[in-house]
C-alpha positions as CSV (number, residue, x, y, z in Angstrom):
1,M,15.5,-4.6,0.5
2,A,11.9,-4.4,1.5
3,A,10.1,-1.0,1.2
4,E,9.0,0.6,4.4
5,G,5.6,-0.7,5.5
6,T,5.4,-3.7,3.1
7,S,6.6,-7.3,3.3
8,K,7.5,-7.4,-0.4
9,E,11.0,-6.7,-1.6
10,M,12.0,-4.4,-4.5
11,I,13.3,-6.8,-7.1
12,A,13.8,-4.3,-10.0
13,T,16.6,-1.8,-9.5
14,Q,16.3,1.9,-10.2
15,A,18.6,1.4,-13.2
16,E,16.4,-1.3,-14.7
17,M,13.3,0.9,-14.2
18,V,14.9,3.9,-15.8
19,E,16.1,1.8,-18.7
20,A,12.6,0.4,-19.2
21,R,11.1,3.9,-18.8
22,V,8.7,2.9,-16.0
23,P,6.8,6.1,-14.9
24,L,7.5,7.2,-11.3
25,P,4.1,6.3,-9.9
26,Y,4.5,2.7,-11.1
27,R,7.9,2.2,-9.5
28,D,6.8,0.0,-6.6
29,Q,7.3,-3.6,-5.5
30,C,5.6,-4.8,-8.6
31,A,7.7,-3.0,-11.1
32,H,9.7,-6.2,-11.9
33,L,6.5,-7.6,-13.4
34,L,5.5,-4.4,-15.2
35,I,8.7,-4.3,-17.2
36,P,8.1,-7.5,-19.1
37,L,4.4,-6.7,-19.4
38,N,5.2,-3.4,-21.1
39,K,7.7,-5.1,-23.4
40,C,5.1,-7.7,-24.3
41,R,2.4,-5.0,-24.9
42,Q,4.7,-3.1,-27.3
43,A,5.7,-6.3,-29.2
44,E,2.0,-7.3,-29.5
45,F,0.7,-3.8,-30.4
46,Y,-1.3,-3.6,-27.2
47,L,-3.8,-6.2,-28.3
48,P,-6.0,-6.9,-25.2
49,W,-6.1,-10.7,-25.6
50,K,-2.3,-10.9,-25.7
51,C,0.1,-10.8,-22.7
52,E,-2.7,-12.2,-20.4
53,N,-0.3,-14.1,-18.1
54,E,2.0,-11.1,-17.6
55,R,-1.0,-8.8,-16.9
56,H,-2.6,-11.2,-14.5
57,S,0.6,-11.6,-12.4
58,Y,1.2,-7.8,-12.4
59,E,-2.4,-7.1,-11.3
60,K,-2.3,-9.8,-8.7
61,C,0.9,-8.2,-7.2
62,E,-0.7,-4.8,-7.1
63,Y,-3.9,-6.2,-5.5
64,E,-1.8,-7.9,-2.8
65,L,0.0,-4.6,-2.1
66,V,-3.3,-2.7,-1.8
67,M,-4.8,-5.4,0.5
68,E,-1.6,-5.3,2.7
69,R,-1.9,-1.5,3.0
70,M,-5.6,-1.8,3.9
71,L,-4.9,-4.2,6.7
72,Q,-2.2,-2.0,8.0
73,M,-4.6,1.0,8.0
74,Q,-7.3,-1.1,9.7
75,K,-4.8,-2.0,12.5
76,I,-3.9,1.7,12.9
77,R,-7.5,2.7,13.2
78,E,-8.2,-0.1,15.8
79,E,-5.2,1.1,17.9
80,E,-6.5,4.7,17.7
81,A,-10.0,3.6,18.7
82,K,-8.5,1.8,21.7
83,L,-6.6,4.9,22.8
84,K,-9.7,7.0,22.4
85,Q,-11.7,4.6,24.6
86,T,-9.0,4.6,27.3
87,K,-9.0,8.4,27.3
88,K,-12.7,8.6,27.6
89,K,-12.7,6.2,30.6
90,G,-10.1,8.4,32.3
91,Q,-12.1,11.6,31.8
92,S,-15.4,10.7,33.4
93,I,-17.8,13.4,34.6
94,P,-17.2,14.1,38.4
95,L,-20.2,13.7,40.8
96,I,-19.3,16.9,42.6
97,P,-18.6,19.7,40.2
98,N,-15.7,22.0,40.9
99,T,-16.7,25.6,41.4
100,A,-14.7,28.7,40.6
101,N,-14.6,29.9,44.2
102,A,-14.2,26.6,46.1
């Protein structure tokens, strides 16, 4: 099942995320990569040079999600700009003004 607005599917289930104690803000389409990353971090005592492959794959997934959202927002802004331009064209200033008593 893909989340609304993204092309990536949720791989990790809610039960898996609860069991792994993944915080709510991190329960996105990349949570399936965060679970093994956190297990590796705990096993290696959070040493920064350990778990590099897991961290890289998780950060790449998050980056792709952000880029996808940015592209969607850019498309929305372009559509709004087109609508705004068409509204402006329809509301041109009349050559003969309407008077109150005419």
